[in-house]
N, C-alpha and C positions, 0 to 999 in steps of 0.2 A: 426166736419171740426174747430171749436177752438182748441182740441186737435190739430190737424196735424199740423195747425199753431205756436203754440206755441210750438211744438218742433221743428221746422226748423227753430224760431228766439234762441232757446238756444243753437243749435247746432252751428249757426254763430257765436253768441257771445262768445259759449268755445274754438273755432277753435283757434282766435289767442293765448289764454295761451298758449296750445300745441307745438303751432308754437315759440313761444316767448322761451322756457325750453329748446332746446335744441341747442344755443346758447350761446356762453362766455358774461359773465354782468361785466364789469369790476369796476364797481361801488358796486356792492351787492355782491364779493366776487372774490376770486382767479379764475384763466382762466382755462375751463375744456379739457385736449387735450385729447388723448391716442385713443386705440381701440374700443371703444363702447360709446353709448351716453346712454341714460335710458332703452331702449329696448335692448336685446339680437341682434335684425336683424337691427339696428342704426349702422353705420360707420362712426367715424368724420377723419379728417385728423389733424396733429398731428407733434409732433416733435420729438418721443419717437416711435421706434418699439420695442418690445420681440422678441428675436431673441430664446431662449434655457432657461431651465432651470433646474437645475441637482444637484444633491448632491455632493459637492466639491470642491475645486478650480480652478482657471480659467483657468489652464495648467493637472489639475490633476481631474480627475473625480475621486468618490471611490465609492464603493459596502457598499450599508449600510444596519441594520438590526433592528430589534425593539429591547427596552432596549441598543440604541445608545447612546452617550451625548453630547454634545457642536460638533457636526458635523459641516462642512460648507457646504451651500447651496447657492450656484453662479446661480444669471441671469443675461444671458449678454441682453445689449441693441445697439441700432442702434441711431445715431443722424440722421433722415431723414428730420430734417429741414432747412432751409438756410443758420440757424446763430449758432453762438457756444452757448452752453451751459454751467451755472457755479452754483452751491451751489447744486449738488446732491447729496436729501437725498432719501432715502429709507424705505417704511415702510411693513412687510408682512402679509398677513392673511394667514392661514394653518387650515386646517380640524380639526377636534376635534382631538386629541393624538399628537401633536404636539407645542411644546411651547419654547418659549426661553429660553436659554442658562442662563438667568440670574433667570429664574426662572417661574413657574407656574404665569400667571396672567400677567406677563409683557409683554411689547413688544416686536416685533420684529423688530429690526432697524439695517439700516445700513449708516452711516454718509460719506461720501468720503469728503463731500466738495471739489469735482475735477471738473472738468473744461472736455469738450468734444468737439470737432472742429466736425463742419458741415460735414456730410455726414462721418464720424467716429464711431468705436462699443464704447462702455465701458462696463462696468459690476457692478454689489450690491454683497456682498458676506455678509452674515446671518450665526446665531451660533442658531443651533437649537437642541433640545433634541428631542427624539422619545420616545414612551411610549411602553411600555413593552406588551400590548396587538394589535399595530398595526400589520396589517398583509403587506406582501408580494405581493402586486398591486399597483394600477395605482393610483392617486390624484390627486383632482382642487386644484388651491390656486387661491389669487389673490393679485397682487403687487402695491404698488402706489409711485410713483416719483414723488417728488420735486425738481423743479427746476428751476431757472432763467436765461432770454435769454441774450445777453451784449447788452450795450445803450437799457436796457429796465426796468422800472422798477414793480416792481407785482412780486407772484410767480405763475409759472404753475404746474397743476398737471396731472399727465399721471395715466388710472387705467390700466392694465392688466389684463385677467384672464390668467391662463395656466396647462398643467398637465404635472406631474411629477411622481417618479416610487420610490419605495420604495420598492430593485433590492433583496437581500437577500446580504449576505457575502460569496465568496465563499473560502475556506482553504482547499488547496490542499496538500495531504501528500501521500507518499509512504510504501510498506512493499513489502517485498518477501516471496514467500513459504517455503525457505531454509535458516537459518541465517548460514548455512556451507558450504563449498567446498572441493570438493574432489579433492586430485591432482592426474597430471597420466592420464587424463578420462576427457571427454566434460560432464558438469552438464546444463540439463535443468530446466534454475531458471523460474517461472512464479512472474512478477512485477504485482502488481494494484499502479494505480493510482487513489488513493482516494479522491473523493470531499466531505467533509467532513461537508462542511459550509452551507446555505440556500441560494447555489444561481445557478445555473448552468453554466456549462461553455461549447465552443463550441470549432469545430477544434480543437481537444489536438495533439500536436507534441511531441514526445518525443526524445531527440539526448543523447547519450554516447557521450561525451567529453574527451577524452585523452590526452587533452594539458594541460600541469601542469599550464602553463603561463593565462590562461585562470580563474583559481579558485584564492581564497585566497591568500595573499604573506604568509600568517600564514602556518608553516610549518606544522600544525596539515589537513589544508585542502588540504595539495599534493596527489595527488594518484599514484597509483600503477599501474591501468590499461590498461600502455603500454605493463605490463610483458607478459600478458595471451592475448588466442584468442578468440573475438567473431565474432561470423558468421556475425550478422548485426547490425548496428551501430543505424539506427534511425525508427522509430514506428509512426502509424498514428491511434490514438486513437478514433475520430469524438466527439463525442458529451459526456458527462457527466453529468448526473442530480443531484439535490442534495443530499445528504446523499448515494451518490450510489459511485461505482469505474468501470474503465476497464482497460482489465489484456492486457500483451502479455507477449511470451517468448523470453527469451533471451539465447539462447546456447553457454558457457563459458568453451573452454577449458583452465585446468592450469596446469604448467609444471611442475614436481618433487622440481623444486628450492625455490619455495615458501611456501613449509611443513611447516607448523605452525606459517604462517603471516597473517595479517590481507590482505584482498584485498580489496579498495574503489573505486568504481564506481561512477562517478559522473552522473550526468543526468541533463539534462536543459530540462524545460519543458516547451512550448509557448500553450497559448489557448485565445480565445478572451472573454473577461465577460462581465456582461449583458448591457454595456456600447456600444460593438459592437468594445472598445479599445482591442490591444493585448496588450495581460501580458509574459513574462519571469521571470521563477524564477529555481531556480538552489537546488537540493536536492543530497544527500551522501549517497547511499547505504555500508554497510557497512558490510562483511562475514570475516570468520576465513578459514583460508586453514586446512584441517588435510591430514594427509597420505592415503594413499591407500592400504586397508589390500583386496586379494583378494585369497582366500584362494579355495580348491579344496582338495576333495577327491577321495582319490584310492587305488587298490591294495585289497580291498576287501573280505575278506575270511572265514572259518572255520578253524581251527588246533585242533591238542588232544595235550593237557600238562596235564603231569604227573595226566590221567585219565581225565581231565574235557575239553569240547571241548570251543571253546573261538572264539571270529570272533576278527578278530586285522586287519589295515589298517595303513593307513598315512594322513599326511594332508601335502600339502605343500602350503605354501604363496609366489605367486609372486608377490607381492605388493611392495610399499615401510616402511612400517608399522608394528610393531609385533601388534597382537592381546594380552589382557591382559586378563587373567584369565579363561583358556580355558575352556570347558565342553567338554563331550563329551559323548553321550546317546543313547543308543539303547533300540527302541520301537517296537510293533508286528504291523505288519496290518491284516487287513482281519479277516481271521479264524488263525493266528496263537497267538498259547498261551504263547510264549515264554514273559518271566517276564522283565517289564521293568528294565535296567541298567544303571547307570551312572558311570565314569573317569573324574578324574579333570586330568585336561594334564599342568597347567599353563600356557608358554606364549605361543604363535608358533608364530616362529621365520622367518625371510625372507631368511635364509642362507640354511638350510637343512630343509630336509621332517620329521612332527612329528610324532611317530608310534603311535598308541592306539593297546588296545588289554581287551576286554570284553567280563567275562564269560558270557554261555549263562544256565540260569536259566529257568525252566519252572514251568507254573501256572497251576497245577494238573499235570498228566502221563505225559512223554515226548511225543512228537509227533515229528519222523523223517522223513527226507526227505523232503520236499521245503518250504522254510518259505519265506512271505513279509515284512521285515521289512524297518524301518525308523531308518536313523543315522543320530543324530543333532547335531551339534559343535556348541555351545553358547559361545560365548566371548565379550570382551567390547572393544572398542578404544579406540582416546586418550582423548578423551574429553567426556569417561563412558559411552556411549550411546552403551545400549548391543543390540547385535544384532545375531540371530541365521541364520543356512546353514544347510537346511535339504539335506538329501542325499536320497531317495529311489534305493533299491533295493533287488535281491530276494538271499539268502543263501542255502545253504547245511547241513542240521547236521544230522550226519549216529551218527548209533549205535555203541557204544564203545563195541567192541570186546572181551568178556570176557574171551574166548579160548586161546587168544593170549597171556593175563594175565595171566594165569593160568598154562602153559608151561613153562613161563619166568620166571617164579617164582621155579617151579620143575624142572626145570634146573638147577639154580643157587645153589639151594637143594644138590640134588642129585651127582651132579659130585665133590662135596668133600669129600661125604659118600665115593664116588666110590672109588677117588683117596686113601682115607686112609685107607680104605680097601684090595685093591693092594699094597699100602705097607708093609702095616700087614702080609701078602702072603709070599712075598715077601721075608723080613726079617726073617721070621722063618723059613720058608723055605732055606735059607742060613746058619741060625744057624746048622738047621739039616744035611745038606749036610759037614759044613765042624768039625761036631763030626765024 
């Protein structure tokens, strides 16, 4: 019974201490105000209310990642009191891994010495170093704001907790599947929008801009994209994760007049960063325009020349550029035993067909009749890329007629002999008759 009575009396005596600690005391120290008191569930009325906290300046939120130094960290407040405040100073407390730009151990301070009218907003900007081991995620911090009310002596302090995020940094690059385009034809180009950074981006839109005035006044940045035909000019790529890319296909027709020139395609890329702010950047893709080499192999057949059978044919170039260092190779297919053979034909010009003739040789005994073969034209273009044009066909190899060759040789030998003999007999008889 005595124990219960003692407990009740103790609680009655201790309760005033708990109540008195939640109120400001002008005599014992600065007035305390803000969003919380001694408990996380206590809320006191005050003059300063925290609105937002982020990396960047007041008008420009920025993306940050581990290892960044001397980056601005801004906290926005509202003066929700009924009086103007002055002498505003701030002190920032962040988790381990974040430090003042002045170096480890230094306090993270912001001293504006500014005023804030009642009902208006103000901000504090701190400068922070981010450790290399900091992860990309959300963190919590605390800020202390010291200020004075006008027409009032003493300093008031407001403490607020907040959440902020190390967003990562998005780095946008572009690349194309081809660095060369060909004139006189439509080119399908696969273009990648690459996010090489550590932060994702969303709602990515790409536009091809052909207005020269929209680019830099520097002549090196002026494009000639208005001289080509592009079937589409805008693409919606959606979201692109960090260290990833999305692609789109551009169909570009290049006229003959641009052969040998550089085509510059300007891209305008818009997206939303991790702060939800819309960003727009410009990139330029450069392509070299090479001529068109359009080869066709035709009139392939087998002829006999001086007792040797040969595969002959012609190559026509219907493009606007000569093929260089041309070779024609005959190769056997299937059961054919024709030996591989190559002929050098040099340049393959655009103004006339180029003939070729390759003698037929066999691996082992000759096989006559039909042979499946591949005729391959190998050449180089103006940028010295080697190109192969295969042409599969069937040729007929006939046996060389030995009899026809023998009769031909005997005739040429026998006829002169007969003529000589006839002339000799005629002369002898004539002399006898004269005697």
